[in-house]
C-alpha positions in Angstrom: 119.5 19.3 124.1 118.2 22.7 125.1 119.1 24.3 128.4 116.0 23.0 130.3 116.2 19.4 128.9 118.7 18.5 131.6 116.0 19.4 134.2 113.5 17.4 132.3 115.8 14.4 132.3 116.4 14.7 136.0 112.7 14.9 136.6 112.1 11.8 134.5 114.8 9.9 136.5 113.1 10.8 139.8 109.6 9.8 138.7 108.1 6.3 139.1 109.9 4.4 136.4 107.8 3.6 133.3 108.5 2.8 129.7 109.7 6.5 129.1 112.9 5.8 131.1 113.8 3.1 128.6 113.3 5.5 125.7 116.1 7.9 126.7 118.4 8.1 123.8 122.2 8.0 123.6 122.5 11.7 122.9 120.5 12.5 126.0 122.7 10.3 128.2 125.8 11.7 126.5 124.6 15.3 127.2 123.9 14.3 130.8 127.5 13.0 131.2 129.0 16.2 129.5 126.9 18.5 131.6 128.3 17.0 134.8 131.9 16.7 133.4 131.8 12.9 133.3 131.2 12.8 137.1 131.6 9.1 138.1 128.2 9.3 139.9 126.6 10.2 136.5 128.2 7.2 134.9 126.8 4.9 137.6 123.3 6.5 137.2 123.3 6.0 133.5 124.5 2.4 133.8 121.8 1.7 136.4 118.9 3.1 134.3 120.1 1.5 131.1 121.0 -1.9 132.4 118.3 -2.5 135.0 115.0 -3.9 133.7 111.9 -1.9 134.2 110.3 -4.2 136.8 113.4 -4.1 138.9 113.6 -0.2 138.6 110.0 0.0 139.8 110.5 -2.4 142.7 113.6 -0.4 143.9 111.8 2.9 143.5 108.8 1.7 145.6 111.1 0.3 148.3 113.0 3.6 148.5 110.3 6.3 148.1 106.9 4.8 148.7 107.6 2.5 151.6 110.0 4.6 153.6 108.3 7.8 155.0 111.7 9.5 155.5 112.6 9.4 151.8 109.4 10.2 149.8 109.6 12.9 147.2 107.0 15.5 148.4 109.1 18.6 149.2 106.4 20.4 151.2 105.8 17.4 153.4 109.5 16.9 153.9 109.8 20.5 155.2 106.4 21.2 156.8 105.0 17.8 157.6 101.2 17.8 158.1 101.1 21.5 158.9 98.3 23.5 157.4 100.9 25.7 155.7 101.5 22.7 153.4 97.9 23.0 152.1 98.4 26.6 151.3 101.7 25.8 149.5 100.0 23.0 147.5 97.2 25.4 146.4 99.6 28.1 145.3 101.8 25.6 143.5 98.8 24.2 141.7 98.0 27.7 140.4 101.6 28.0 139.1 101.4 24.6 137.3 98.1 25.7 135.7 99.8 28.9 134.5 102.6 26.8 132.9 100.1 24.2 131.5 101.7 21.4 133.5 99.4 18.5 134.2 99.8 17.2 137.7 98.1 13.9 136.8 97.5 12.2 140.1 100.4 13.8 142.0 100.4 16.4 144.6 101.9 19.8 143.7 105.0 19.4 145.9 106.2 16.3 144.1 109.9 17.0 143.4 109.9 15.7 139.8 107.0 18.0 139.0 108.7 20.9 140.8 111.7 20.4 138.6 109.4 20.7 135.5 107.9 23.8 137.0 111.2 25.6 137.4 112.2 24.5 133.9 109.1 26.0 132.4 108.2 29.0 134.5 109.1 32.4 133.2 109.2 34.2 136.5 112.9 34.1 137.7 112.0 35.3 141.2 109.5 32.5 141.6 112.0 29.9 140.3 114.7 31.2 142.6 112.3 31.0 145.6 111.2 27.5 144.7 114.8 26.4 144.5 116.1 28.2 147.6 113.2 27.8 150.0 111.5 24.5 148.9 113.7 22.3 146.7 117.1 22.8 148.3 116.0 22.4 151.9 113.9 19.3 151.0 116.9 17.8 149.0 119.1 18.4 152.0 116.8 16.5 154.3 116.2 13.7 151.8 119.9 13.2 151.1 120.6 13.1 154.9 117.9 10.5 155.4 119.1 8.2 152.6 121.6 5.5 152.6 124.1 5.3 149.7 122.3 4.5 146.5 121.9 5.6 142.9 118.9 7.7 143.9 120.9 9.5 146.6 123.5 10.3 144.0 120.8 11.6 141.7 119.4 13.9 144.4 122.9 15.1 145.2 123.5 15.9 141.5 120.2 17.7 141.2 121.0 19.7 144.3 124.5 20.7 143.0 123.0 21.6 139.7 120.4 23.8 141.3 122.9 25.5 143.6 125.2 26.4 140.7 122.3 27.8 138.7 120.9 29.8 141.6 124.3 31.4 141.9 124.1 32.3 138.2 121.0 34.5 138.9 118.7 31.5 138.6 119.2 31.4 134.8 118.9 27.7 134.3 121.8 27.3 131.8 124.5 24.8 131.3 128.2 25.2 131.2 129.0 25.0 127.5 
């Protein structure tokens, strides 16, 4: 796997589960484990996504993210609420997605799985650092504090730890090899 593929996998795991989640190959899961030094949380996450059928994954995702307003995955809303500043943020993010040729599909621009894709593809290190420090990390802090123990909470904590480590390395999104 290339250096940004771990971010792509984390993005996939945080999206509404579809057939793609069941197509993750052994080498990708193995790389995921090695990246996080065989962290026990990672082993639980892998087991959960491999062993749980798609319908159950979808049901649990909806119950956690779509029904509970305290745990949805829209970083701008988590931080700003309905403030007009969120509208400005969404517009600026949309421009950055267009620049990187990332299709938003039907999602808003502050959707965390899409933000992860954006930081994995964007060439501007300063922008990536700002997205991580001022949008993703604060939103992840709030989400983690609002969630009860779950696989998804572990996944958000792992993402947060990964981003922190890589921001400290001058935002160069690389893995410990």
